[in-house]
N, C-alpha and C positions, 0 to 999 in steps of 0.2 A: 436483481436488487442492479438498479444500477444510479451513476452518480453522471451530473451534472455540470462540463470545464468545458468554457467556451460555445454556449450553443452546442457543445457534445455530447454525446451519450458514450460512457464507456459501463461497458459490462461488471457487474464486482460479482465475481464467489464469495463468499462464506464460508471459511475453511473453521470450523467448530472442532473435527475431528483433530484425538495428538497425529496421527499416521498422515492425515491431508496438513494436517499446522507443518509437520516439520518438510512432506515433499512438496508444498504450496508452488515453486516456480523453479527448482531443481531438474537441470537437467532440459530444459523445455529449450528445442534448439529452433524453429518459427519466431518470424519474428511475435510476438507480444500486442494484440492490442484490445487486452481483455483490464481488468488487475484482481490482485489478494486481499480479500479482509481478512484477516487474522485479530479476532475479540480478544480481549482478558491476555496480552502477555505485555511483559515487559520489555523483551527484548528480541533486538533485530540483528537478524544475522541472512547474509545472501551469499551462505560457502555452496557451495558446485551451481550458484546458476551459469547459465553459459553470455548474458548480455546483460546488458544495462541497466537497471532502473529507477526508476523516482521515486524516493517515498515519505508516505504523510505519512503524520504522527500525530491526533486527535486523542480529547479525554471524552467520557460518557455521553455528554450533550449534541458529540463529533464536532469540538471547535476546534479549532486546528490549534496544535501546539509546536511544530516544528515541523518542518520541510526541509530534505535533502534529494536533489538533486545529479541527475545523472554520481549513481553509487556504481562502482564493479564489484565484480562478486570477490569472496574472500574477507568482508568486510560484518565486522562483530560488532555491535552497540547496548548499552545497557540506556533504558528510560524510563526513569522511575514512571516520573507523575504521564504518562501514558496509559493510553486504556484503547484504544482501537489501535492497527497499523492497517497504511496498508499500499501494497504493494500497487504501482499502477504502472501505462507505458513511457515511454523513451522522452519526454518534454513535455508533458501534462502537470509540472508540480510552477512550472512560470507561471500558468494564469493561477493558479493558486497563493490569494496570500497568510498570513500567519495571524489567527484572532477572529478570521471571518471562519463563517460558520460551512462547511458541506454539506451541499443539495445530493442528497438520497434518493430517490424515486424507487417506493415496492410497488412492484411489476403488474 
């Protein structure tokens, strides 16, 4: 799965298993050039992330509800209206806008 942002394709890995959701981007030291999708969740957690990330929160139809740019490690938030949470590489969210549809391409 890919998302299209600013004429670039960013590979998205979907994490559905409990252990995979927990690990997501924890303890990843190399630069992130892909994104992580965590479906059906309301909790944003960046504990033990080794680098800053952008976070995009969408509803069931992948319409962007909230964007967080340059989020550092050790943060936790509860988003009641969220359905999908995307952890994206740094400086990705500056090309997205609240209310627009996230363009998702299947392989």
